[in-house]
N, C-alpha and C positions, 0 to 999 in steps of 0.2 A: 294200066298201072298196077303194080303189085301191092296188094293190101296187107295190112298188119294181120298177124295170125294169133291163134290161141296160144301158141308156144311163145310168141313175143310178149304177150300180156303176162303169162305165167313167169317168164324169165325176169320181166320188169318187177313183178311183185317180190321175187326173191332178192333182186338187186337193191331195191329201195327199203327193204325191211330194216328197221332200226334208225332210218333217216327221216321217216315221215310218220305221222300219227295214223293208226288204224282207227278212223273216226267211227263212233257208234251209230246205230240207228236209234233215233229218239222219237217220242210222240209228236205228232203234228198238232196244230191248233185244235182246240175242242170242237168236235163235230165235223172236222175236215175229212176224216176217213182215209188218211194217209200218214205214212211215216216220213221222217226227214233224215237225210244223210248230211250232217253239218260239216262240210269241208272248211267252213269258216273257222273251225277249231284247229286247223293246221298251224304250225309255227309261224308261217308267213300269212296266215289268214285266208288262204284259198287253195283249191285243188292243184293249182299250177306247180306246186312244189314236187308233185309226183313225176310229171314229165321232165321237168328240169333236172331233177336228181338222177333220173335214169339216163338222160342224154349226157350229162357231165361224166357219169360213171363209165360210159362207153368210149370216152376220148382216150387216145393213147397218151403216154406221159409227155411227149413233146408238145402235143396240142394243148394239154392242160397247163403246161408251163407257159406257153405263149399267151393264153387267155381266151376268153369267150366274149361274144357280143350278141345282142339281140335288140329287137324293137318291141316296145310294150307300153301300154297306158298305165301300167302299174303292177298288176298281180304277177304276171310272168317275169317282169323285171325283178321284183322282190324275190321270187322263187329262184331265179337263176343266180342272183347275187348271193342268196343264202347257200345254195348248192355249191356254187363255185368257191365260196369262202371255206366251206367245210372240207372241200377236196383240193384246196391249195391252188386255185386258178384265179388270176385277175379277171375282172368282169367289167364290161362296158354296156350300158343300156341307153338306147336311143329312145327318148320319150317324146310323144307328140305334144306340141304346144297346146295348153288348155287342159292337160291331165290334172286330176285332183291333186292338190298340194300335199295332202296327207300321204298319198302313195309315193310321190316323188321323194319326199323327205325320208320315207322308210327305205327306199332304194339306196339313197346316199348313206343312211345310217348303217346299212349292211356292208358298206365298204366299196360299193360300185361307183365307177365314173358315170356321170349322167351327161348325155349329149342331147340337147333339145333340137327338134326339127318340126317342120309343118306336118300335119297328119298325112298328107298325100306323099310326102317325101321320106317318111320315117323308115320304111323298108329299104329304100334305095340307099339311104345314108348308112344303115347297118351293113349292107352288102359292100359299100365302098370302104368302110372301116375294116371289115374282114379281109378284103383284098389288100388294102394298103398297109395294114399293120400285122398281117398274118394271124388274125384271130379266127377261132372256130365259131361259125355262125350257128346259133341254136334258136330257130324261129319259135314264136309262141305256139304254133299249131301245125305248120306245114313241114313236119318231120316225123318219120316213122317211130323213132325212139321216144319222142314226146307223146305221140298218140298212144303207144304201148303203155307208157307210164300212166297216162290219164285213164286208160282202160282198167287199171287196178281199182278204181272207184267202183265200177260195175262188178268186178270179181268179188270184192268185199261184200257188196250188197247181196249177191247171190249166195254167198257163204253165210251171211248173218240172218237172212230171211228166206228160208227154204220155200215159203209160199209166195214169194214175190212174183208177180205176173206182169207188172207194168213199172218201168223206171222212167222218170221224167227229168230231162236235163236241159239247161240253158244252151243256146246255140249262138256263138259269135263267129269265131274262125272255124269252129267245128271240131277242134281236137278232142274235147271232152266227149262230145256226142259220138264221134268216130270210135274212140276207144271203148266207151261203154257199150255201144252197139256191137262192137267186135266181141266183147265179153259175153253179151247176151246170145249172140248168134253161134259162137264157136267154142266157148269155154263150158257153158252149162249144158247138160244133156237134154234139156227140154226147152221149148220155145218160150221166150220172155220178150214182150214187146218193149221197144224204147221209143219214146215220143220226145221230140225236140220242141223248144219254146223260144220264140223271138219277140221283140217288141214290134208292134205294127210299123213303127217309124224306122226300123232297121231290118226289114224282112227280106233281105236278099236271098237267104237260104231257102225260104218258103217259095220264092219266085223261081229260084234255080231248080228246085226239085219238081215243081209244078211244070216247068217248061222242058225239063229233061236235059238242060245244059247249064253251065256255070254262068250266072248273072252277077255282075258286080255293081253295087250302088256307090255313088260318089260320096265323099265325106260330108258334103253339105246336106245330104239326106240323112245319113246314118247318125250324124251328130245332133239330130233333133231329139233323140231319146236321152232320158236321164241315165239310162243303163250304159255307162261309159265303157264297161268291160266287154260289151258285145257290139261295139260300133264298127268292128272290122268285118270283112266279108270272107266267105269260104275261099279256099285255094282249090286248084285242080285235084290235089291229093285228098283233101277232106270231102270235097264234093263226091269223088269216086266212092269213098267209104259210105257216106250217107245215102247216096243213090242206091247202093247195093244192100245196105243193112238197116237204115233207119225205117221204122214202121210208120212214122207220120210226123208232121210238124204243125204247130198251131201258133197263133200270134196273140199278144195281149196289148191292151192300151196302157198309156202312161198312168191313168187313174188306177187301173188294176195293179200295176207294179207298185204304186205308192201304197195302196191298201195292203198289199202283201207284205211289204216291209214293216208296216205298223202291226199287222196281225202276227207276224213271226216274233216281233219284239214283245207284244203283250200276251200272246197266246202260247208261245213256245219258248220264251225267254232267250231268243237268239238274235244277235246282231247280224243283219244281212244287208249288203249293199244292194242297190237296185238290180244289178246284173245277177246277183246271187239269189234274188227272190223270184226270178222269172218262172221257175218250175212250180213253185207254190202258188204264184199268181194265176197260172193257167188252171190249176186244180181248184182253187178257191172261186174262180170265176165260172166254173162248170164247163170249161173247154174240153176236159178229159173225164170220162166216166170213172167213178170209183165205187167201191163196195163199202158203205159205212159200217157194215157188220164185220168186215174183215179188213181193217186198216193195213195189215201187214202185206196185203197183196199189191199195194201201190206205194212207191217210194219216190219222193221228190228230193233231188240233189240241191242243197243250198251251197252254191259253188264258191261263194266268197263273202267275207264280212268286213272288208276294208272300206267302210263307208265314209264319205266326207262328213265330218261331225256336224256341220251346220245343216246340210241336207238331211241327214239322218234325224236330227232333232225335229226338223219341220215335218218330216213324214210321219214320225211316231206321234207327233202332236196333232196329226190330221190336217196339216197345213200345206200338203204337197200340191 
């Protein structure tokens, strides 16, 4: 399978300029020994706006006029609705039953049509709508244009912190990790390691990379984690990228995720949803080595901040 290239990432960076926020690098929690890349500060609250904006921009006028469709638990749906609205394309989002209400409400508020489906049927329903209604399917991660757009997170980190040696990213479907690993391997002239993080309760990528072939976990397993944004599994495309370019992957417990959400709120003044706190959780739990004397060498991506208000309040209060 052909992998996304450095040129793809650079082109995406130019294409999305002015449509997304160039998020800063900020200090991590006191004593943590790492910096944060808060993609939670994007207009739709997550990094997904990068890939969605790049993918919509690459549609031809006829495709844009017909509209776009995707399946998403929330963040990619919001991102695609936002990107489509800005570029004049109707948008439909197939949402799995049980997705956080705050995310579904925001998708609708951005003007998209919401279609509910069971978690195991959401991708199939999106494909059926694309075929039956002539819509352009823009998946959450299994798309080279989406991966290239997400890779701009890594490109920015390497530009903002010349001493960065380790970038830590959450892994769900693998689009963000694929893109960032591509930036680290092919955009920057020196070696930078990229480490992925998954919940123990949704560790299909860790098993896939360990076994050397794609392993898919059923929804009844992945839906045990509170980190709803990473309950999906890798695709053949993202597995190929991670198998070739990711330097390692670690897992974290639900308690470690909960503590990271609270620590980011109290220690870094950032709202992070559980999925968005995975990278910080791994670092705070000591799963990945850091240099406390040189915090700029390690960067944790806070991938999203669209937390369910009730859950967020409980986690910040230490009641998770």
